[in-house]
C-alpha positions as CSV (number, residue, x, y, z in Angstrom):
1,X,116.2,145.2,24.2
2,X,114.4,146.7,27.1
3,X,111.3,144.6,26.4
4,X,113.4,141.5,26.9
5,X,113.9,142.5,30.6
6,X,110.3,141.6,31.1
7,X,111.0,138.0,30.2
8,X,112.1,136.1,33.3
9,X,114.2,133.7,31.4
10,X,116.2,136.6,29.9
11,X,116.7,138.3,33.2
12,X,118.0,135.0,34.7
13,X,120.4,134.6,31.8
14,X,121.6,138.2,32.2
15,X,122.1,138.0,36.0
16,X,124.0,134.7,35.6
17,X,126.2,136.2,32.8
18,X,127.0,139.2,35.0
19,X,127.9,137.0,37.9
20,X,130.0,134.7,35.7
21,X,131.9,137.7,34.1
22,X,132.6,139.0,37.6
23,X,134.2,135.6,38.4
24,X,131.5,134.3,40.6
25,X,130.8,131.1,38.7
26,X,129.3,129.4,41.8
27,X,126.7,132.1,42.2
28,X,126.0,132.0,38.4
29,X,125.5,128.2,38.6
30,X,123.1,128.6,41.6
31,X,121.0,131.1,39.7
32,X,120.8,128.9,36.6
33,X,120.2,125.7,38.6
34,X,117.3,127.6,40.3
35,X,115.9,128.7,37.0
36,X,116.0,125.2,35.7
37,X,114.4,123.8,38.9
38,X,111.6,126.4,38.4
39,X,111.0,125.2,34.9
40,X,112.9,127.8,32.8
41,X,114.5,125.6,30.2
42,X,115.3,128.0,27.3
43,X,118.5,127.4,25.3
44,X,120.2,130.5,26.7
45,X,119.8,129.2,30.3
46,X,121.5,125.9,29.3
47,X,124.2,127.7,27.3
48,X,125.0,130.1,30.2
49,X,125.0,127.2,32.6
50,X,127.5,125.3,30.3
51,X,129.8,128.3,30.2
52,X,129.8,128.7,34.0
53,X,130.4,125.0,34.4
54,X,133.2,124.9,31.8
55,X,134.9,127.9,33.4
56,X,134.7,126.1,36.8
57,X,136.4,123.0,35.3
58,X,133.2,120.8,35.3
59,X,133.6,119.9,31.7
60,X,131.4,116.8,31.6
61,X,128.5,118.7,33.0
62,X,129.2,121.6,30.7
63,X,129.1,119.4,27.7
64,X,125.7,118.1,28.8
65,X,124.5,121.7,29.2
66,X,125.8,122.7,25.7
67,X,124.2,119.7,24.1
68,X,120.9,120.6,25.8
69,X,121.1,124.2,24.5
70,X,121.8,122.9,21.0
71,X,118.9,120.5,21.2
72,X,116.6,123.3,22.3
73,X,117.8,125.6,19.5
74,X,119.3,123.6,16.7
75,X,119.8,126.7,14.5
76,X,122.1,128.4,17.0
77,X,125.7,127.5,16.4
78,X,127.1,128.9,19.6
79,X,126.3,125.9,21.8
80,X,127.9,123.3,19.5
81,X,130.9,125.6,19.1
82,X,131.3,125.7,22.9
83,X,130.8,121.9,23.2
84,X,133.6,121.4,20.6
85,X,136.2,123.3,22.7
């Protein structure tokens, strides 16, 4: 687990998740949007972005993020499950 902290994409995902869990969805979205703008397009970034958007009531955008997460990692069932909600 500690080795994952050396992977920038994982750190971004972790920081965004902490912000989201603390109720600061806007900050979480900014962190994730910045990561995407910088070229970090892993499925976890898109999944976490979808969760932040959904919790903020931006459902159409959240659906797009969940779909992108599922496209980038088709064997993970979490993104399609969130998209179905």
